[in-house]
C-alpha positions as CSV (number, residue, x, y, z in Angstrom):
1,M,41.5,74.6,86.0
2,A,44.7,74.5,88.1
3,E,46.9,73.8,85.1
4,N,45.7,77.1,83.5
5,L,46.4,79.1,86.6
6,A,48.1,82.4,85.9
7,P,51.1,83.3,88.0
8,D,50.6,86.0,90.6
9,L,53.8,87.7,91.6
10,T,52.0,90.2,93.7
11,Q,50.7,87.5,95.9
12,A,54.1,85.8,95.7
13,A,55.8,88.9,97.0
14,S,53.2,89.1,99.9
15,A,54.0,85.5,100.7
16,V,57.7,86.2,100.9
17,A,57.1,89.3,103.0
18,L,54.9,87.3,105.4
19,A,57.6,84.6,105.6
20,Q,60.2,87.2,106.4
21,E,58.0,88.6,109.1
22,V,57.7,85.1,110.7
23,V,61.4,84.7,110.6
24,D,61.9,88.1,112.3
25,K,59.4,87.1,115.0
26,A,61.1,83.8,115.5
27,V,64.4,85.6,116.0
28,G,62.8,87.7,118.7
29,A,61.3,84.7,120.4
30,L,64.6,82.9,120.3
31,V,66.3,85.8,122.1
32,A,63.5,86.1,124.6
33,N,63.5,82.4,125.5
34,G,67.2,82.2,126.3
35,G,69.1,82.3,123.1
36,I,70.6,79.7,120.8
37,D,72.2,77.2,123.2
38,A,68.9,76.9,125.2
39,N,66.8,76.4,122.1
40,Q,69.0,74.6,119.5
41,V,66.2,72.8,117.7
42,V,64.3,76.1,117.2
43,A,67.5,77.9,116.2
44,Y,68.3,75.2,113.7
45,D,64.9,75.3,112.1
46,L,65.0,79.0,112.1
47,A,68.3,79.1,110.2
48,H,66.8,76.8,107.5
49,A,63.6,78.8,107.4
50,A,65.6,82.0,106.9
51,S,67.6,80.3,104.2
52,A,64.5,79.3,102.4
53,V,63.1,82.8,102.6
54,G,66.3,84.2,101.2
55,T,66.1,81.8,98.3
56,A,62.4,82.6,97.7
57,R,63.2,86.4,97.6
58,S,65.8,85.7,94.9
59,T,63.3,83.7,93.0
60,L,60.9,86.7,92.9
61,T,63.5,88.6,90.9
62,Y,63.7,85.6,88.5
63,G,60.0,85.4,88.2
64,A,59.7,88.9,86.8
65,K,61.6,87.8,83.6
66,G,58.9,85.9,81.9
67,D,55.8,83.7,82.1
68,I,57.6,80.4,82.7
69,E,59.9,82.1,85.2
70,A,56.9,83.5,87.0
71,R,55.2,80.1,87.2
72,I,58.4,78.6,88.6
73,A,58.7,81.4,91.1
74,C,55.1,81.0,92.3
75,A,55.6,77.2,92.6
76,F,58.8,77.5,94.6
77,I,57.5,80.2,96.9
78,A,54.3,78.4,97.7
79,D,56.3,75.2,98.4
80,A,58.6,77.2,100.7
81,L,55.7,78.6,102.7
82,R,54.2,75.1,103.0
83,D,57.6,73.9,104.3
84,L,57.8,76.8,106.7
85,G,54.3,75.9,108.0
86,Q,55.3,72.3,108.6
87,R,58.3,73.4,110.6
88,M,56.1,75.4,112.9
89,V,53.0,73.2,113.4
90,G,52.7,72.6,117.2
91,R,55.6,75.0,117.9
92,E,54.0,78.3,117.1
93,Q,54.7,79.7,120.5
94,L,58.4,78.9,120.3
95,F,58.5,80.7,117.0
96,G,56.6,83.7,118.3
97,V,53.6,83.4,116.0
98,E,50.0,82.6,116.4
99,P,48.3,79.5,114.8
100,G,46.8,80.5,111.5
101,W,49.7,82.9,110.7
102,M,49.6,81.8,107.1
103,A,45.9,82.8,106.6
104,P,46.7,86.0,104.5
105,V,48.4,83.9,101.8
106,A,46.7,80.6,102.3
107,G,44.9,80.9,98.9
108,F,48.2,81.5,97.1
109,V,49.8,78.5,98.8
110,T,46.9,76.3,98.0
111,A,46.7,77.3,94.4
112,F,50.4,77.0,93.6
113,C,50.9,73.8,95.5
114,D,48.0,72.1,93.7
115,P,49.2,68.9,92.1
116,D,47.5,69.6,88.8
117,F,49.3,72.9,88.5
118,L,52.6,71.4,89.3
119,A,52.0,68.5,86.9
120,S,51.2,71.0,84.2
121,L,54.7,72.5,84.6
122,V,56.6,69.2,84.0
123,G,59.5,69.7,81.7
124,Q,59.6,73.4,82.2
125,T,63.0,74.2,83.7
126,G,63.2,77.8,82.8
127,P,66.2,79.7,81.2
128,R,69.2,80.6,83.4
129,H,69.4,84.2,82.1
130,L,73.1,84.3,82.1
131,D,74.9,87.0,80.2
132,Q,76.5,85.9,76.9
133,D,80.0,85.7,78.4
134,F,78.8,83.4,81.1
135,E,76.8,81.3,78.7
136,L,80.1,80.8,76.9
137,V,81.7,79.8,80.2
138,A,78.8,77.4,80.9
139,D,79.0,75.8,77.4
140,T,82.8,75.4,77.6
141,F,82.8,73.6,80.9
142,H,79.6,71.6,80.1
143,R,81.2,70.3,77.0
144,F,84.4,69.4,78.9
145,A,82.3,67.6,81.5
146,E,80.4,65.7,78.8
147,E,83.5,64.7,76.8
148,Q,86.2,64.3,79.4
149,I,84.6,63.7,82.8
150,R,81.4,61.7,82.4
151,P,83.1,58.9,80.4
152,R,85.4,58.3,83.4
153,A,83.2,59.3,86.3
154,E,81.7,55.9,87.0
155,H,85.0,54.1,86.8
156,I,86.6,56.5,89.3
157,H,83.6,56.1,91.6
158,R,83.2,52.4,91.5
159,E,86.9,51.6,91.7
160,N,87.7,54.4,94.1
161,A,90.4,55.3,91.6
162,D,92.6,58.3,91.3
163,I,91.6,61.1,88.9
164,P,93.6,60.5,85.8
165,E,96.6,62.9,85.3
166,D,95.5,63.7,81.7
167,L,92.1,64.9,83.0
168,I,93.8,67.3,85.4
169,E,96.1,68.5,82.6
170,A,93.1,69.0,80.3
171,L,91.2,71.0,82.8
172,A,94.2,73.2,83.4
173,E,94.5,73.7,79.6
174,I,91.0,75.2,79.3
175,G,91.7,77.5,82.3
176,G,89.8,75.6,85.0
177,M,92.7,75.8,87.5
178,G,93.3,79.5,87.0
179,L,89.9,81.0,87.5
180,S,90.8,82.4,90.9
181,V,94.4,83.3,90.1
182,P,94.8,87.0,89.1
183,E,95.8,87.7,85.5
184,E,99.1,89.2,86.6
185,Y,100.1,85.8,88.0
186,G,99.1,83.8,85.0
187,G,95.5,83.1,85.8
188,F,92.1,84.5,84.6
189,A,90.8,86.5,87.5
190,S,90.2,90.1,86.8
191,G,89.1,91.2,90.3
192,G,85.4,91.8,89.5
193,E,82.0,90.2,89.7
194,A,82.9,88.0,86.7
195,D,85.4,86.0,88.8
196,Y,82.7,85.0,91.3
197,I,80.0,84.3,88.8
198,G,82.3,82.5,86.4
199,M,83.5,80.2,89.2
200,V,79.9,79.4,90.2
201,V,78.9,78.7,86.6
202,A,81.9,76.5,85.9
203,T,81.6,74.6,89.2
204,E,78.0,73.8,88.4
205,E,78.8,72.4,85.0
206,L,81.8,70.4,86.1
207,T,79.8,68.9,89.0
208,W,77.1,67.9,86.4
209,G,79.9,65.7,85.1
210,S,81.1,64.5,88.6
211,L,81.4,66.0,92.0
212,G,84.7,64.4,92.9
213,A,86.4,64.4,89.5
214,G,85.0,67.7,88.3
215,G,83.2,70.2,90.5
216,A,85.4,69.8,93.5
217,L,88.6,69.3,91.5
218,I,88.3,72.9,90.1
219,T,88.5,74.4,93.6
220,R,91.8,72.7,94.5
221,P,93.9,75.7,93.7
222,E,91.5,78.3,94.9
223,I,91.8,78.0,98.7
224,L,95.6,78.3,98.7
225,T,95.5,81.0,96.0
226,R,93.1,83.2,98.1
227,A,95.2,82.6,101.3
228,V,98.4,83.6,99.5
229,L,96.8,86.6,98.0
230,A,95.5,87.6,101.4
231,G,98.8,87.3,103.3
232,G,101.6,86.1,101.2
233,T,104.7,88.1,100.2
234,E,105.2,89.2,96.7
235,E,107.9,86.6,96.3
236,Q,105.5,83.9,97.5
237,K,102.8,85.1,95.1
238,Q,105.3,84.9,92.2
239,R,106.4,81.5,93.3
240,W,103.1,79.7,93.9
241,L,100.3,81.3,92.0
242,P,101.5,80.8,88.4
243,K,102.1,77.1,89.2
244,L,98.7,76.7,90.8
245,A,97.1,78.2,87.6
246,T,98.7,75.6,85.4
247,A,98.3,72.6,87.8
248,E,102.1,72.3,88.0
249,I,101.3,72.6,91.7
250,M,98.2,70.9,93.1
251,A,97.2,71.9,96.5
252,A,95.4,70.2,99.4
253,V,94.2,71.7,102.7
254,A,95.5,70.5,106.1
255,V,93.5,72.4,108.7
256,T,91.0,70.1,110.3
257,E,92.2,67.8,113.1
258,P,90.7,64.6,114.6
259,D,89.4,66.4,117.7
260,Y,88.8,69.8,116.1
261,G,86.5,70.1,113.0
262,S,84.8,73.4,112.7
263,D,86.5,74.5,115.9
264,V,89.6,75.5,114.0
265,A,90.8,78.1,116.6
266,N,91.7,75.3,119.1
267,I,93.9,73.1,116.8
268,T,96.9,71.5,118.5
269,T,99.4,70.7,115.6
270,Q,102.6,72.5,116.5
271,A,105.2,74.4,114.4
272,T,108.4,74.9,116.4
273,K,111.1,77.2,115.3
274,T,114.4,75.6,114.3
275,E,117.4,76.8,112.2
276,G,116.2,77.9,108.8
277,G,112.6,77.0,109.3
278,W,110.0,75.1,111.4
279,L,109.3,71.6,112.6
280,I,105.7,70.4,112.2
281,N,104.3,67.9,114.7
282,G,100.7,66.8,114.9
283,T,97.9,65.1,112.9
284,K,95.5,66.6,110.4
285,T,92.5,64.8,109.0
286,W,90.1,65.1,106.0
287,C,92.9,66.3,103.8
288,T,91.1,65.9,100.5
289,F,93.5,65.2,97.6
290,G,96.3,64.8,100.2
291,A,98.2,62.1,98.3
292,R,98.1,63.6,94.8
293,A,98.8,67.1,96.1
294,N,102.4,68.3,96.1
295,A,101.6,71.3,98.4
296,L,99.6,71.3,101.6
297,M,98.1,74.5,103.0
298,L,98.7,73.7,106.7
299,L,97.6,75.6,109.7
300,A,99.7,75.1,112.9
301,R,100.1,76.6,116.3
302,T,103.3,78.6,116.6
303,D,102.5,80.1,120.0
304,P,102.2,77.3,122.6
305,D,99.9,79.6,124.7
306,R,96.5,78.0,124.0
307,S,94.7,80.9,125.6
308,K,95.5,82.9,122.4
309,T,93.4,80.5,120.3
310,H,93.3,81.8,116.8
311,R,96.0,84.5,117.5
312,G,98.6,81.8,117.9
313,L,98.1,80.1,114.5
314,T,100.3,80.4,111.5
315,L,99.9,79.2,107.9
316,F,102.5,77.2,106.0
317,V,102.8,75.8,102.5
318,V,104.2,72.3,103.1
319,E,105.8,70.8,100.0
320,K,105.6,67.0,99.6
321,P,106.1,64.3,96.9
322,I,103.1,63.0,94.9
323,A,101.7,59.7,96.1
324,D,99.0,57.3,95.0
325,A,95.7,56.6,96.7
326,H,96.7,53.8,98.9
327,G,98.5,55.8,101.6
328,F,102.1,57.1,101.9
329,I,105.1,57.5,104.1
330,F,107.8,60.1,103.4
331,T,110.9,60.8,105.4
332,Q,113.4,63.7,105.4
333,E,117.0,63.3,106.4
334,A,118.0,65.9,108.8
335,S,121.3,66.5,107.1
336,S,119.6,67.2,103.8
337,E,117.7,70.1,105.4
338,G,120.8,71.6,106.9
339,R,119.8,70.8,110.5
340,S,121.1,68.5,113.2
341,D,117.8,67.3,114.7
342,D,115.9,64.1,114.1
343,N,114.7,63.0,110.7
344,G,111.3,64.2,109.6
345,R,108.3,61.9,108.8
346,M,105.0,62.4,107.1
347,E,102.5,59.5,107.0
348,G,99.1,59.6,105.2
349,R,96.3,57.1,105.8
350,P,93.4,57.1,103.3
351,I,89.9,57.5,104.7
352,D,87.5,55.5,102.6
353,T,84.2,57.2,101.9
354,L,80.9,56.1,100.4
355,G,80.8,58.9,97.8
356,Y,82.8,61.9,96.7
357,R,85.5,59.7,95.3
358,G,88.5,60.4,93.1
359,M,90.5,62.8,95.2
360,H,90.4,60.8,98.4
361,S,90.7,62.1,101.9
362,Y,93.5,61.4,104.3
363,E,94.6,61.6,107.8
364,I,98.2,62.9,107.7
365,A,100.6,62.7,110.7
366,F,103.6,64.9,110.9
367,D,106.7,64.1,113.0
368,N,109.4,66.7,112.9
369,W,108.6,67.5,109.3
370,F,110.8,70.5,108.3
371,V,109.3,73.5,106.5
372,P,111.6,76.3,105.4
373,D,111.1,79.9,106.5
374,A,110.3,80.8,102.9
375,N,107.1,78.7,103.1
376,L,105.6,80.5,106.0
377,V,102.8,82.5,104.4
378,G,103.5,86.2,104.9
379,G,107.0,85.6,106.1
380,E,107.9,86.8,109.6
381,D,105.0,89.2,109.5
382,G,102.6,86.3,109.0
383,I,103.3,84.6,112.3
384,G,100.1,84.5,114.3
385,K,97.9,85.6,111.3
386,G,97.4,82.2,109.8
387,F,93.8,81.9,111.0
388,Y,92.8,85.0,109.1
389,Y,94.7,83.9,106.0
390,Q,93.0,80.5,105.9
391,M,89.6,82.1,106.5
392,A,90.3,84.2,103.4
393,G,91.1,81.0,101.6
394,F,87.8,79.5,102.5
395,E,85.9,82.7,101.7
396,N,84.3,81.4,98.6
397,G,83.9,77.7,99.6
398,R,80.3,77.9,100.8
399,I,78.9,79.4,97.7
400,Q,80.9,77.0,95.5
401,T,79.5,74.1,97.5
402,A,76.0,75.5,96.7
403,A,77.0,75.5,93.0
404,R,78.2,72.0,93.3
405,A,74.8,71.0,94.8
406,V,73.0,72.7,91.8
407,G,75.2,70.8,89.3
408,L,74.5,67.5,91.1
409,M,70.8,68.1,91.2
410,Q,70.7,69.0,87.5
411,A,72.4,65.7,86.7
412,A,70.0,63.8,88.9
413,Y,67.0,65.5,87.4
414,E,68.0,64.9,83.8
415,A,68.6,61.2,84.6
416,A,65.3,60.8,86.3
417,Y,63.4,62.6,83.5
418,E,64.9,60.4,80.9
419,Y,64.3,57.2,82.9
420,A,60.7,58.2,83.6
421,E,60.0,58.7,79.9
422,N,61.3,55.2,79.0
423,R,60.3,53.0,81.9
424,K,56.8,51.5,81.7
425,V,54.9,50.3,84.8
426,F,51.3,48.9,84.5
427,G,51.3,49.5,80.8
428,S,52.3,53.2,80.8
429,P,55.5,55.2,81.1
430,I,55.9,56.3,84.7
431,F,56.3,59.8,83.3
432,D,52.5,59.7,82.6
433,Y,51.6,59.4,86.3
434,Q,50.7,62.6,88.2
435,L,53.0,61.7,91.1
436,T,56.0,61.4,88.8
437,K,55.2,64.7,87.1
438,V,54.9,66.5,90.4
439,K,58.1,65.1,91.6
440,L,59.9,66.1,88.4
441,T,58.4,69.6,88.5
442,R,59.4,70.2,92.2
443,M,62.9,69.1,91.3
444,A,63.2,71.5,88.4
445,V,61.7,74.3,90.4
446,I,64.0,73.8,93.3
447,I,67.0,73.5,91.1
448,Q,66.3,76.8,89.3
449,A,65.6,78.6,92.5
450,C,68.8,77.4,94.1
451,R,70.8,78.3,90.9
452,Q,69.4,81.9,90.9
453,Y,70.1,82.3,94.6
454,S,73.7,81.1,94.2
455,L,74.3,83.5,91.3
456,E,72.8,86.4,93.3
457,V,75.0,85.6,96.3
458,A,78.1,85.4,94.1
459,V,77.4,89.0,93.1
460,L,77.1,90.1,96.7
461,M,80.4,88.4,97.5
462,A,82.2,90.1,94.6
463,N,81.2,93.4,96.2
464,G,82.5,92.4,99.7
465,E,79.1,91.4,101.1
466,G,77.1,88.2,101.3
467,S,78.8,86.3,104.1
468,L,75.5,85.4,105.8
469,E,73.8,84.8,102.5
470,A,76.6,82.4,101.4
471,S,76.1,80.4,104.5
472,M,72.3,80.4,104.0
473,A,72.7,79.3,100.4
474,K,75.0,76.5,101.5
475,A,72.6,75.3,104.2
476,Y,69.5,75.4,102.0
477,V,70.8,74.2,98.6
478,C,72.8,71.3,100.1
479,R,69.8,69.9,101.9
480,A,67.7,70.4,98.8
481,A,70.3,68.3,96.9
482,E,69.7,65.4,99.2
483,W,65.9,65.5,98.5
484,V,66.4,65.9,94.7
485,T,68.9,63.1,94.3
486,R,66.8,60.9,96.6
487,E,63.7,61.4,94.5
488,A,65.7,60.9,91.3
489,M,66.9,57.6,92.7
490,Q,63.4,56.7,93.7
491,I,62.0,57.3,90.2
492,H,64.5,54.7,89.0
493,G,63.0,52.2,91.3
494,G,65.2,49.1,91.8
495,M,67.6,50.3,89.2
496,G,68.3,53.4,91.2
497,Y,69.9,51.1,93.8
498,A,72.1,49.5,91.1
499,E,75.5,51.0,90.6
500,E,75.2,50.6,86.8
501,Y,73.0,53.8,86.9
502,A,74.8,57.0,87.7
503,V,71.9,58.2,89.8
504,S,73.2,56.0,92.7
505,R,76.4,58.0,92.6
506,Y,74.6,61.3,92.6
507,F,72.7,60.2,95.7
508,V,75.8,59.2,97.8
509,D,77.7,62.2,96.5
510,A,75.0,64.6,97.6
511,R,75.2,63.3,101.2
512,V,78.6,64.9,101.7
513,L,77.5,68.4,100.8
514,S,75.8,69.1,104.2
515,I,79.0,67.9,105.9
516,F,82.0,69.6,104.4
517,E,82.6,73.4,104.2
518,G,80.8,73.6,107.6
519,A,78.6,70.8,108.9
520,D,75.0,71.8,108.6
521,E,74.3,71.9,112.3
522,T,77.4,74.0,113.1
523,L,76.7,76.3,110.1
524,C,73.1,76.9,111.2
525,L,73.7,77.4,114.9
526,K,77.1,79.1,115.0
527,V,76.8,81.2,111.8
528,V,73.3,81.7,110.5
529,A,71.2,81.8,113.7
530,R,73.9,83.8,115.5
531,K,74.2,86.4,112.7
532,L,70.4,86.7,112.5
533,I,70.3,87.6,116.2
534,E,73.2,90.0,115.8
535,D,71.5,91.8,112.9
536,A,68.3,92.0,114.8
537,S,70.1,93.6,117.8
């Protein structure tokens, strides 16, 4: 019977190898047919297919650790092959394959996609296989999320409220704000694999509590920290990093502009030299946490020659007062800054969002806002290098977003499982129905596969590798989170649409994951597909 089917990792490995061969052929066909721009739909599907294959390969390693792990691996890999087949039906020629390409592993896919087999796995989530130190990290942040974040998460979401100050302080007290700050500057980063794995583990657990008030809050210090470490002077490191580690300074990012999202190199906000510093003029958007933050990491053009694109950009730390969530206007008196020009002005307009609440996003306009020379990252040597410093700041963002997606999926899965056990329909708990069991199993399998891939990529990044893999993880895991949270909501039926159940928050929060840290389409076309072609060449 299907439920007694033994896992077959040899066939699973053959399935992954065949899928990789298909991806390689698709890359060749894409090049032969005119490249990415002429075949954007194929390139997009190819990027997601490659991301699924990367996740499946990671799951093979996990499957070798035990019987349940092997069953989870076979279920995920079979599902990934089935999805790959669906992407290619009717388009085989465009992907450079022949109809029937799946024949060598069709038996494996059939066996491990069988509903009875999947239903037999319900409730089997599999161990994470974290080292003892990281289990302690997971337990610490899970307990914090359970005791401190979850009791407030619904209020923050429904009221679109600010994250309470005592929550920020409490997270700093357990070290959450200093995970990326080196030990010599008052943080907990030691410079090894543990930094990356620890951040992924902590991010997942805090997101299990809340995306906006937990999993994303923990990354507020990191982007500025990494940028300052990449290009800041020693004086700047001593000034900013210890305060970031303790949450004395909370940072926001002011890079994106209304007309330039992922196209950062063409931003127009200007920084003009004046006595003792620089005058900032322009508008930034999607500045998450922009009101509460008292420091903005701002990228501006210091060379008016637009032909220099990224070579004309410089990074600044812009200090500002703390404001509440309803928008703000701040002014500087010219005389107070030791200059004779016009007064400075900074105005922030909140951008209401359907999810991802608590930190709030803003459009911030700068009019002659003065920033002293001491706040130019890297000092005089940093002029024109801001693009590279901010890229260093964003280095870890994609894999962290994948970890956020895993935490959100885990929360949704647990909510759906509990509801299914207690909700009766037509005289039986909905948990007893095959359809519910298969949905729950697929959710658990996807979550564990995504978790293992995220951890694997974290190790690669710690060793100076994994840039492509981080982008693939972000692409695959964030789309998976949309499906998992959608199905969790569906299992709740009508109550899933009611705000009194947290699953509705998980669903709307998941939707942002494929948008920030690189919109899915841009990420797939400009990063993943392009790099696949470069590597093939």
